[in-house]
C-alpha positions as CSV (number, residue, x, y, z in Angstrom):
1,M,-5.1,-4.7,27.6
2,E,-5.8,-3.6,24.0
3,S,-4.6,0.1,23.4
4,K,-6.7,1.9,20.9
5,R,-6.9,5.3,19.9
6,I,-9.5,7.6,20.9
7,Q,-10.5,10.6,18.9
8,L,-13.0,13.4,20.2
9,K,-14.9,15.8,17.7
10,L,-15.0,19.1,19.9
11,G,-16.7,22.0,16.9
12,K,-14.0,22.9,14.9
13,F,-11.3,20.7,17.0
14,L,-10.2,17.1,16.7
15,V,-8.8,15.7,19.8
16,V,-6.7,12.3,19.2
17,Y,-5.2,10.3,22.2
18,C,-2.6,7.8,20.9
19,P,-2.2,5.6,23.9
20,N,1.5,4.3,22.6
21,S,3.0,7.8,23.0
22,K,0.3,8.4,26.0
23,K,-0.2,11.9,24.2
24,F,-3.0,14.0,22.8
25,A,-2.9,15.7,19.5
26,L,-5.5,18.4,19.4
27,T,-5.9,19.6,15.6
28,I,-8.4,22.6,14.2
29,I,-10.6,20.9,11.7
30,L,-10.5,23.2,8.4
31,Q,-10.4,20.1,6.2
32,K,-9.9,16.6,6.7
33,T,-6.6,14.9,5.3
34,W,-5.2,11.7,5.3
35,C,-1.5,10.4,4.5
36,V,-0.9,7.4,2.0
37,A,2.0,6.4,0.2
38,K,2.8,7.4,-2.9
39,P,2.7,5.0,-5.4
40,S,6.0,5.3,-7.0
41,S,7.3,4.2,-3.4
42,D,9.6,1.0,-3.7
43,Q,9.1,-2.3,-1.5
44,A,12.0,-1.6,0.7
45,T,11.0,2.4,1.4
46,L,6.9,1.0,2.3
47,L,8.5,-1.7,4.6
48,A,10.8,1.0,6.4
49,N,7.6,3.6,6.7
50,I,5.4,0.6,8.3
51,N,8.0,-0.3,11.1
52,Y,8.9,3.6,11.6
53,A,5.1,4.3,12.0
54,C,4.2,1.1,13.8
55,S,7.1,1.9,16.5
56,H,5.2,4.8,17.2
57,V,1.5,4.1,17.2
58,D,-0.4,1.0,17.4
59,C,-1.2,-0.9,13.9
60,Q,-3.1,-3.9,15.4
61,I,-5.6,-3.1,12.6
62,L,-3.0,-4.4,10.3
63,Q,-3.2,-7.8,11.7
64,K,-4.6,-10.8,10.0
65,G,-8.4,-10.9,11.3
66,Y,-8.4,-7.3,11.5
67,P,-10.5,-4.7,9.0
68,C,-7.2,-3.3,7.4
69,F,-5.5,-6.4,6.8
70,S,-6.7,-7.0,3.5
71,P,-5.4,-6.3,0.5
72,D,-2.2,-7.7,2.1
73,S,0.0,-5.6,0.3
74,L,2.8,-3.1,1.3
75,I,1.5,-0.1,0.0
76,S,-1.9,-0.5,1.5
77,H,-0.5,-1.7,4.8
78,A,2.1,1.3,4.8
79,S,-0.6,3.7,3.6
80,I,-2.7,2.9,6.9
81,A,0.4,2.9,9.1
82,M,1.6,6.1,7.8
83,N,-1.9,7.7,8.2
84,L,-2.2,6.4,11.8
85,Y,1.2,8.3,12.8
86,Y,0.2,11.6,10.8
87,Q,-2.9,11.5,12.6
88,C,-1.6,10.8,16.0
89,K,0.9,13.5,15.6
90,G,-1.5,16.0,14.4
91,R,-1.7,16.1,10.6
92,N,1.1,18.6,10.0
93,R,2.4,18.3,6.6
94,W,6.0,17.0,7.9
95,N,4.3,14.1,9.9
96,C,3.6,12.7,6.5
97,D,6.8,13.2,4.6
98,F,8.7,9.9,5.4
99,R,11.8,10.7,3.2
100,D,9.4,12.2,0.3
101,S,7.5,8.9,0.2
102,G,4.3,10.2,1.8
103,L,1.1,12.0,-0.1
104,I,-1.3,14.2,1.9
105,V,-4.8,13.6,0.0
106,K,-8.2,15.3,0.7
107,T,-10.3,12.2,-0.4
108,G,-10.7,9.9,2.3
109,P,-9.0,6.6,1.3
110,S,-11.4,4.2,3.5
111,Y,-12.7,1.2,1.8
112,S,-14.7,-1.7,2.7
113,N,-14.6,-2.4,6.7
114,C,-11.0,-0.1,7.0
115,I,-12.0,3.2,7.8
116,Y,-9.2,5.6,8.0
117,A,-9.4,8.1,11.1
């Protein structure tokens, strides 16, 4: 069975269900934010962030044939994985720290068919 993150917007609240952890995250929508990898992050850190985030959330969208595979780069994949983790954990600033390699942004990083939640 394919596991997918489910989001439901209720007024000023966003409810996100993360099937891997079987938990719900309730977020007050004041301003939408996303978590991305800092451009200065080294390759080892980016890979560690992907491994950590994807051990907690479903990162299937990063696989070949899925919308967020391209560009096939560590910084792109790390940003997507880190954002999935950040969103599923409730969009707290500490959920985007990743040993100081994460950056919270207020402009949506979505591109082409790859839509950041």
